[in-house]
N, C-alpha and C positions, 0 to 999 in steps of 0.2 A: 207251289206245293208243299210247302214247308209245314203245316199244321194239319191237323186232324186226319192222320195217318192210323189206321187201324192197326191193332197190335196182332201179336202171335203168326207173325211171317214166318217161313223157312228161308233162310238164306245161307248161299254156299260160298266160302271162299276158297281161294288157293294160293299157295306160297310154296316156294322152293327149299331146301333144306339147310339154309343158313340163318342165322339170327338177323340179318339184316331184313329178309324177307317175312321171316316167320314171327317176331315179335310185333310189328306193327299190325300184321293179321289178328294176332292175339289182342291186341289193344281194341281192334275194332269189333272182333267176336264179343268180348266180354261187354262192351258197350250195348251190343244188340242185346244179347243174354239178359243184361241189366233192366232192358225196356221190356222182357217178355218175350222175346223171340228166339227161334231155334235156329241153331247155325250147325254146319258141317264143314269142317276144315279138310281140303285136300292137300296133303303133302307127303314127302316120301319118308325112310326110316330115318334120316339125320334130323329133319324136322321134328319127326313125332317124338323123340327124345327130349324135345326143348318145350312141349306142350302139355300143360296141365289144364283140367276145368273146361277144356273144349272139344267134343266129341269131334273124332278125325277119320278119315279113309286114307290109308298108307298107299302110294301108288308109286311103281319104279318109274325111273327115269334117267336120262344122261345127255350130255351136250351133243348133238348133234354135227360139231364143228371140231371134234377131236382127231387127232392125227392118226392115219392110219385106216385103211378100208374097213378092217375087220371091227375096230373101235366104233366106227361109224355106223355099221350095218346093226352093230349090238343095241346102240344107241334107238337106232330108228325102230327096232323091235321093241324096245322097252317102251318108246313113247306110244307106239300103236297099241301095246297091252294096256297103256294107260288110258289112251283113248277109249278102248274096248270097255274097261272097268269104269271110266267116268260118264260113257254112255249108258251103261246099265243102272248107275246109282241115280242119274238124272231123271231117266224115264221112269224107274219106279217112283223117285218122288220129286217131281218137278218143284225146283226153289222158284220163289217170288224175283230174284237175283242171284248173279254170280259175280263177286268182286276177285281181280287177279291182283296178286302185291308180286309177281315176278320169280324168276328161276324157273329152271326148264320143267319142274315136277307141276307147275302152274299152267302149262302147255296145253297137256289133253285136255283138264276140264273145263279150261277157258274157251277154247276152240270148240270143242264139243257143245258148250252152252250156247256159244253163238250160233252153230248150226241148227240147234234146236229152238232157235228165237228166243231163249232166254234173255232177258236185260241182264246186260253185261257190261263191267267197267274195270278198268285198269288202274293201279295206284303205282304212281311213279314216285320211289322214295329217295332219289339223287336229285342233285341241281343240273343234271345234262340227261335227257332222255335216251335212254339205252336203245340199241337196235333192237333187242327183242320186244322189249314192252311196246315200241313203236309201230312195230308189225302187228302185235298185238290189239293195240288201241284202234288201229284200222278196222280190224275185225269187230271190235267192241263196239265202237264209236262214242265212249265215254272214258275221259282221262281224268282222274284226279291227281293234281300236282302238291309236292309238299312243299315247294320253295315257288314264290312270288316269279323270281329270276329264274326260270327253267328255259335250259337252251335246246335245240335240235327237236322243237316242236313241229308237229306234224299240222298241215292245213285244213285238213278234211275233219277233226274229229273234235267235238265238244269238250273243251278243257274247263278247270276250274280248279281253284285253290285250295284245297280241303285242310292243308296242314299233314305233318308226319306225325301219325299215331302212336303214343306213347303211353304206357301204363301209369295209371294214378299215382302209383306209390312214387314216381318220381317227381311229382308236382307236390309232393306232400314235405319232400325235403328243406329242412329250414337253412339259412347261411350260416354256414360255419368260418369264425374271424379266427385269428391267430392271437392266442394269449402270450403274454409274456412269458419265454424261458419254458412253454409248454410244449409238448411234441408236436412235431411237423409230418403229418400225413401225407403221402406220396402214392399215387395209386397210377398204376402201369397197366393198360388193355390193350389187348392187340385184336379184336374182333374174336369172332367165332372158331378161327384157325390159329390164333397166335400170330405172334409178330418175331420173327428171329432177330431183327436187327434191334430191338430192346434189350434182348437177352446178351446180344453181342458188347452193347455201346454202353449199358446203364450200369453195371460195376466199376468200369473205368471212371465213367463221370460223378459215381457216389466217391471214390476216392480220389477224386480232384476236387470234391468240395471243402469249403473252408470247415474245419473241425466244429466251429461255432454251429455249423449248421448239421453237420452230420452226426454229431453228437444227440441231435435232438430228432432225427430221421426215423420215422417209421413206415415201411414199406410195405405195400400190399402190391404184388406183380402177378400177372396171368404170363404162361410161357407155355412152350410145346413139351408135349412128355419127354421127350429125348434130352430138354435142355434141363429138366428139373433138378435132378443129383447136382448137377455142375452147379448151378446158381445157388442152390441151398448151401453148398461149402463154401463158395467163394464169400457169399454174405456173412457167413459166419467168421471167415478169416477177416473181414472188413469190420467185424463186431457192429453190423448194424441189425438192427430188429427189423427181420423182414417175415411176410407171408408169401409164399410161393406156390403156387397152385396152375396146372393146366387150363381149369374151367372154374369160373364163379358162377352160382346159381342166384346168388343174393345181392347183385349189383345195386339196387337201390340203397340198401344198408351200407355198402361199400363206399358209395359216392356221398352219403351223408355225413360220413366220419373223415372224408378228403378236404384237404385244402387245395391241393393241384393234381391235375390228371395229366398223363401221358398217354396219347392214343392215335391209333387210326382214324381215319375221316370216314369210317362209312355213315350212311345217312342215320341209322338209327342211332350209333355212338354219338353223333353231333346232335341230335335231337335230344336224347336223354341228358347230355349235359347242359344243354340250354333248358329243360326243364329243371335240372336240380341246381340249377346257378351255379356251376362251377368251373373255373378258370382250367384251361387247357393248353397243353403245348401239341398240337398236331400235326402226325406225320404221315401224308397221303400214302397210299399202297401206290407204288409206280407203276405196277402192271394193270391196275384196275380199268377196266373195260372204258374206253373214251377218256380216260383221267378225271373220272367222275368225282373220284374223293378230293383231288384238289379242289374243285369247285365247290363240294360242300364245305371244305375246310375254310374256304373265302365267306362262307354265309358267317360264320362265327368271327373269323378275325377283322373281316371289314366293320364290325361293329363294336371291336375292342373287347369281345369276349374269349379271345386265346390268340394265340401264336401259330401260323402256319410255317413248317420248317420241313424243307425239300429233303428226301432220303438221301439223295445224291451229294446233298451240302452238308449234312450231319455228319458230326463227330463227337467224340467223348468230351473234347474241349468245349466245344461251342454248347451242348446239351447241359454239361456242367454250369456254363454261364448263365445259361436262360434259368435252371434250378437255381442257382444261387441268387441271382438277382430278382425272381419272383418270391422266394422266400425270405428274401431282406428286406421286403417292400409290402407288409401285411395290407397298407391302404390301399395298393395297386392291385393285390391281388383279390380282397373284397370287390373292388370296383368292377375288374373283370368278370367275376363272378355274376355280380349284378347286371354288367353288360351283356352276358351271355343269356341270361332270364329274358331280355327283351325280344329274344329268337323263339323261346317258348311258344306253343299253338295249343293251350289246354283244350281247346275245342275240338281239336281236329279230328278224334276219333268218333265225336257225335257229327261231325259234319259229313263224314264219308260214309258213316252209317245212315244218316237220313236221307243223302243221295242215292243211296242204293234201295233203300225202302219207296223213295218217290218214283224210281226208275220202275218198280215192281208194283206199283200202284196203278202207274200209267205211261206205259212205253211209248206213248205217242207224242209225249208232250216232253221238252228237255227241263229238268229240274234248274232251279236256278240260284239254290241257296250255297253257300261256302264261305270261309272266313278269309280275311285278307290282312292279319297283322298277328304280331306277338303281344305279349304282355309289356305294359310299359313300366 
């Protein structure tokens, strides 16, 4: 069922309010819209702020696993309200298929769609299947994986490797080599919530760099809002050219100008680095559920596309050593970027969109297409 699909289908998507869930959903929605289909994204207020160009319905949601009875009861009420709103939407206009991308706001629409016998699938962004998506996949019956080597898979669900959907702008980025005596562009990203450890360690690490590197450094850093003023003042004292903001909405442009990236290892971040072909120092978030960020980071590190550094072992001295080594060897940096791009899957959004459309065409058969590798 890979060809001959009719155009003009209505496909719903659901994603929680962090970039790691919302951005893959947007990539698939954009692909569907480009092929003439209509989409609707279910998300929460946080997710809505990241969305442009895709129709959306905002539903309230919260984790039912919070500490405290009142918080758990409130979360259950919000999820119940989200289920009612989802039911009304899906009954008024029944979609051909529903795709869930994770996060608690995806629970109500995904479970409601499954109860209404709407063809439903779940996309797992990480290299370790999380508990929430494992439960949802059991209801949906179809699970799209980002990585071939994904752990904790269920036995009774149709799985296929669709890849990690990334917006086309990241694939359009060209290699960026270091010219003799030219500026060295270092980019530091901390995910949609920022990363406090980078704000704590990076100024000291930069101060420890050789003068020959520090004088050429151009820094772009994401931080938490409460760290902004202090970081800007610190870099002024160090006489480092730095752009520091709590959020950047032009990540493709920033990566296009970058030579080296320091980042958390969320699935979207790793996939965007691979698509852009940028070398990275990845520091997995230690509190991530099931330590999935370490599994993500190893996807890139194992092919020589980046370094994986444990937060527990990271300090300013070791970080300065990594930065100095990589900026001191432009050929190694370029090779790491080339290696990273081997992990990219430019057809991921199409593969997942096609699978969902095939589900909508004939729910009695299992779609068979997918993708199995990256670029060479």
